[in-house]
C-alpha positions as CSV (number, residue, x, y, z in Angstrom):
1,M,0.0,0.0,0.0
2,P,1.4,3.4,-0.9
3,V,2.3,5.7,2.0
4,S,0.1,8.3,0.4
5,L,-3.0,6.3,1.2
6,M,-2.3,6.1,5.0
7,D,-4.1,9.3,5.9
8,S,-7.3,8.2,4.1
9,Q,-7.1,4.7,5.7
10,L,-6.8,6.1,9.2
11,A,-9.6,8.6,8.5
12,D,-11.9,5.7,7.7
13,L,-11.4,4.0,11.0
14,E,-14.4,3.9,13.3
15,T,-14.6,3.3,17.0
16,L,-16.2,0.0,18.0
17,G,-19.8,0.0,19.1
18,P,-20.9,-1.2,22.5
19,D,-21.9,-4.5,21.0
20,E,-18.6,-5.1,19.2
21,P,-15.8,-6.8,21.1
22,G,-12.3,-5.5,20.7
23,F,-9.2,-4.0,22.4
24,V,-6.5,-1.4,21.8
25,V,-3.0,-2.6,21.1
26,D,-0.3,0.0,21.9
27,I,2.4,-0.2,19.3
28,D,5.0,2.0,21.1
29,R,6.7,-1.1,22.7
30,P,9.0,-3.8,21.4
31,V,7.3,-6.2,19.0
32,D,7.7,-9.1,21.5
33,A,5.7,-7.2,24.1
34,I,3.0,-6.2,21.5
35,L,2.6,-9.7,20.3
36,A,2.5,-11.2,23.9
37,D,-0.2,-8.7,24.9
38,A,-2.3,-9.3,21.8
39,V,-2.1,-13.1,22.1
40,A,-2.9,-12.9,25.8
41,R,-6.0,-10.8,25.2
42,L,-7.2,-13.0,22.3
43,T,-6.8,-16.2,24.3
44,G,-8.3,-14.8,27.5
45,G,-5.0,-14.5,29.4
46,T,-3.7,-11.5,31.3
47,S,-2.5,-8.7,29.2
48,A,1.0,-7.3,29.7
49,A,-0.5,-3.9,30.3
50,G,-2.3,-5.3,33.3
């Protein structure tokens, strides 16, 4: 995907509705920590963020 499309893609994002499951994944950490947190949340474990 061209970098020039990034702004339009981000502008199209919508917040989840109250009936839609989901979570925020912070990407300002090392990849290992991001992955561990996401996997834990998806599998019902404890997130690294606590």
